[in-house]
C-alpha positions in Angstrom: 0.0 0.0 0.0 1.4 3.4 -1.0 -0.9 5.4 1.2 0.9 6.6 4.4 -0.3 5.1 7.6 0.0 6.9 10.9 -0.3 4.9 14.2 -2.0 6.8 17.0 -1.8 5.1 20.4 -4.0 6.1 23.2 -3.3 6.9 26.9 0.0 5.4 28.0 1.2 4.6 24.5 1.1 1.1 23.0 3.7 -1.3 24.4 5.6 -4.1 22.6 2.8 -6.6 22.8 0.1 -4.3 21.5 -1.4 -4.9 18.0 -0.5 -1.4 16.9 3.2 -2.0 17.7 3.1 -5.4 16.0 1.4 -4.0 12.9 4.1 -1.3 12.8 6.8 -3.9 13.0 5.2 -5.7 10.1 5.0 -2.5 8.1 8.2 -0.5 8.6 7.0 2.4 6.4 4.1 3.0 8.8 4.8 5.7 11.4 3.8 6.0 15.0 3.0 9.6 15.9 4.8 10.5 19.1 2.0 12.5 20.7 4.0 13.1 23.9 2.6 13.4 27.4 1.4 9.8 27.2 0.3 9.7 30.8 -1.1 13.2 31.1 -2.3 14.0 27.6 -3.7 17.4 26.6 -6.1 17.3 23.7 -5.0 20.5 22.1 -1.3 19.5 22.3 -2.2 16.2 20.7 -4.3 17.9 18.0 -1.3 20.2 17.1 1.0 17.2 17.0 -1.3 15.1 14.8 -1.9 18.0 12.5 1.8 18.4 11.9 2.2 14.7 11.3 -0.6 14.6 8.8 0.7 17.7 6.9 4.2 16.1 6.6 2.7 13.1 4.8 3.4 12.9 1.1 -0.2 11.9 0.5 -3.4 11.9 2.6 -2.8 9.2 5.3 -4.9 6.6 7.0 -5.0 7.0 10.7 -5.0 3.9 12.9 -6.2 5.1 16.3 -6.7 3.2 19.6 -8.7 4.3 22.6 -8.1 7.9 23.6 -6.5 8.6 20.1 -10.0 7.9 18.7 -11.2 11.0 20.5 -8.1 12.8 19.3 -9.0 12.1 15.7 -12.5 13.6 16.1 -11.3 16.7 17.9 -8.6 17.1 15.2 -11.2 16.7 12.4 -13.1 19.6 13.7 -10.1 21.9 13.7 -8.0 20.9 10.7 -8.5 21.0 7.0 -5.6 18.7 6.3 -6.9 15.8 4.2 -6.8 12.2 5.3 -7.9 9.1 3.4 -9.6 7.6 6.4 -9.5 6.6 10.1 -9.6 3.1 11.6 -10.9 3.8 15.2 -10.6 1.0 17.7 -12.0 0.9 21.3 -13.5 4.3 21.7 -13.4 5.3 25.4 -16.4 6.7 27.1 -15.7 9.8 29.2 -18.5 8.9 31.6 -16.8 5.6 32.4 -15.1 5.3 35.8 -12.1 3.9 33.8 -11.6 7.1 31.8 -8.2 8.5 32.7 -8.6 11.6 34.9 -5.2 12.8 33.7 -6.6 13.3 30.1 -7.4 17.0 29.6 -9.7 18.5 27.1 -11.1 15.4 25.4 -14.7 16.1 26.7 -17.2 16.8 25.2 -16.7 14.2 22.5 -17.5 15.9 19.1 -20.6 14.2 17.6 -20.5 15.8 14.1 -20.4 13.8 10.8 -16.8 13.3 9.7 -15.9 14.1 6.1 -13.6 11.1 5.6 -14.1 7.4 5.7 -14.1 5.8 9.1 -14.5 2.4 10.7 -15.4 2.1 14.4 -14.4 -1.2 16.1 -15.8 -2.0 19.5 -15.7 -4.8 22.0 -18.7 -6.1 24.0 -16.7 -6.1 27.3 -14.5 -3.0 27.0 -14.2 -1.5 30.5 -13.3 1.9 29.0 -16.3 2.2 26.8 -19.6 0.5 26.1 -20.7 -0.9 22.7 -23.7 1.4 22.9 -21.4 4.5 23.3 -19.2 3.3 20.4 -22.4 2.7 18.2 -23.7 6.2 19.1 -20.3 7.7 18.0 -20.3 5.7 14.8 -23.8 6.9 13.9 -23.0 10.5 14.6 -19.6 10.4 12.7 -21.1 8.5 9.7 -18.8 5.5 10.4 -19.2 1.9 9.6 -19.5 0.0 12.9 -18.2 -3.5 13.9 -18.7 -5.2 17.2 -15.9 -7.8 17.5 -17.4 -9.6 20.5 -15.6 -9.9 23.9 -12.0 -8.7 23.4 -11.8 -6.4 26.4 -10.1 -3.1 25.5 -8.6 -4.6 22.3 -5.1 -4.2 23.6 -2.2 -6.3 24.7 -4.1 -7.3 27.9 -6.7 -8.8 25.7 -4.3 -11.6 24.6 -4.9 -11.0 20.9 -1.3 -10.7 19.8 -1.1 -9.0 16.4 -5.0 -9.3 16.2 -5.3 -11.1 12.8 -9.1 -10.5 12.6 -8.5 -6.8 13.2 -5.9 -6.7 10.5 -8.4 -8.3 8.1 -10.9 -5.6 9.1 -8.2 -3.0 8.4 -7.4 -4.5 5.0 -11.1 -4.5 4.0 -11.4 -0.9 5.2 -8.5 0.4 3.1 -9.8 -1.7 0.2 
C-alpha cells in the first residue's frame, strides 16, 4: 500500500505486545506519531502534533487510532483542513466511564459531528473503557461503519490477541 499510515496510540502509548506495535513492525513504512505526554495528555497539544504529522505526509494518510486517540481524531477533524484518506478507530473510550483517565485533559465533550472522511469504528462487547452502545452512538454521529468484535476487552495487549489477525483483516477490508 502506497498510502501513508499513521499509528495513533492512546493513553500510556502502545507497548511491545500491543497490536498497533506489532502491525508497525510488520510495516516499517508506517509511522507512529509521538503524541507526547502519554500519561497526562492534553487534547490541544495532541491535536497540534497530529496536524503536523498529517501535513508532513506525502499523500493523505490513513489514521490507525486506539482508545483515547479515537477522541483525538474527532477533535482534530473539527479543527484541521488537512486531508486524510480515512481513520480506523478502535476501542473508543467513554468519558462517563469510571475507567476514563482523569489525567486526560480537554477530550470532553466528544464531538458528535459527521466526519468528512471514511471511518470504521471497532468496539468490544466487554471493554471496561467504553460500552458498545457508546461506540455505536459515536459511529452513527460520525457517519462511520461499525463493527462489534465480541468480547475482546479493551482490544489491547491485555486482551491476549497478539497481532490481532481478525482486526488486521478488518483494516485491510477498510482500506480496500
